[in-house]
C-alpha angles and dihedrals in degrees: 000000000000124000092248091051090051092051092048092049091048090050096050092050094049120099089251092050091050093049092047088050093055091044092052090049090054094050090047089051090051093049088052089049089055091049088051090054094048093045098048094040088062096039097046100033129222099303096042091047089050091059090045091050091051092052091047092050093052088050095051091053090050097045093065096089090051089052089050092049090052088057092048093049093048092052093048097049094043090052091054094046091048088054091054092242114170087210097061110147092009090138097050095089093055093041088056094045094051091048091048089053090050090051091056090052092050090051090048089055098038094056098061088037095050095109089052093050090046089053092050091049090037098229132132095220100093097178091050087051089052090053094056097082090036091054090051089053089049085053093055092049092053088044089060090053094047094045091051090050091050089052092054089047096251095141096149090060090050092049094048090048093055092053093041093052091053090048094045090049090056098044097044093044091053090048092051093045088048092060092052106267090121113178093002089052093049091054099041086058086076094054093046094049088055090051090051097045091044091055091047094051091048088071101062092032097055090058092059100046125091120213114280115257128215120331099302097112097083096042092048090050088055090049091052093049091046093050092049095050095103097054090037089058097039096047091043092057090045093053089044086058088048098047113021094079089065089056091046093050089047086060094045106042139049121269096262093044090049091051094050089050091049095057093045088053089052092054091047094049094063091092091056090061090053086057091050088056092048091050090063084067100034101055100052096038092048090048093050093050093046092052094054091048096256120140103253096192093097089066091054089048092054094048093049089050091055092050091053091046090055096042094053099074090040092053090048091054092045092049097047104030112018096134094045092049096049090045094050094047107033107018135266093277091065101058101096093102094056091110091052095048100084090050091047090051091052091047094049089048090057090047088054087057091050089050092055091048090053091050091049090047094049090049087057091051091248119146107159089092087078091089090061091057091043092054092046092050092050091046094049093051093046097043096046091045088062095052120089120231094289101132095195091055088048091055091048093050090047089051092051093049094049091045090059093042095048090046094055092039094053093044091054091045095051090051092054112087137152126013125347115286103170098024109132083157116066115249091238092061096091139054 
């Protein structure tokens, strides 16, 4: 093997190389997600994409517990492997089995309630609406597999699965739309992609798992869910703030107007995903500093600075060329929200700052900030529900809400220093 090949192999096996690989996989997945949005906004048209966006927004809110469970499983398995336990991962099979049973129960309830779910999301596609909670359960099942593989150090399999899921989602959704399923087919592509990826991950994972012992699987799953309740509640409220306005506008506006607003929201939310990436660094670094008695606020300041730095050119584009941007990317029938886009961009930038504040507070074991997010989510739903289908006014209202929320969250975060004082929940519970 050549010297350059050895250096490359060494780099990819280092901690930095593994982290970079997962980061690249996440970026690639987000790029494929943007392609998904552009493709189906053009295929389904403004009204059809508005319905799809509302369904996806509902799913994103419901998928947060599954994401938190993935973190908890990864932590549990990695601790066992680090301790040299021969039973590392022994509970994974039972965790998966109990979640699978829960998924069946959710499906059994969602099918007869599909009309109610469709009314809540305000879509006509009742079977797609029924698939929303089921898809959230499938996400949790795949999360258990990914978390276990992370715990065993199989980062490459996790990274590949992230890109494969986004690719399968696009391909399967196109196939289902191609046979005439339209919005329902586009959404079901997400569920089917999780089934495919889950089946694929089962192969390498099964070779790593010992047989479960005794009856500890269910109790441990409950413990994991209990330990993760602070980040589950906090992140669910954050993603409610990020997504619920799309559903509210779907109730208030016509199909074409809701579709135009949805694509503008997708463009504005790009900065939030930057914050999500920064959070992967912020939380563990802040937790490490706090535990050693070092003031961790400098990490938060740097992360906030990077968000502002990334947001500045986006806001310039949104302010000077919103209509041209929306027309070029999504089509000339999806530009109605051009006037709202600058305000949406500012609102999502402030939400990104709130996200980083939450990551910082979770790192320090704090949890009482949750009431701030709960109030903000309630105000957002109530205020937007009272606004007619004036998209610019919706954007202004969202900006005002996020300005108040971010102001309070950052004030709370910058007052929090040192080791946890009110942390019933461990600092490592969140991501």
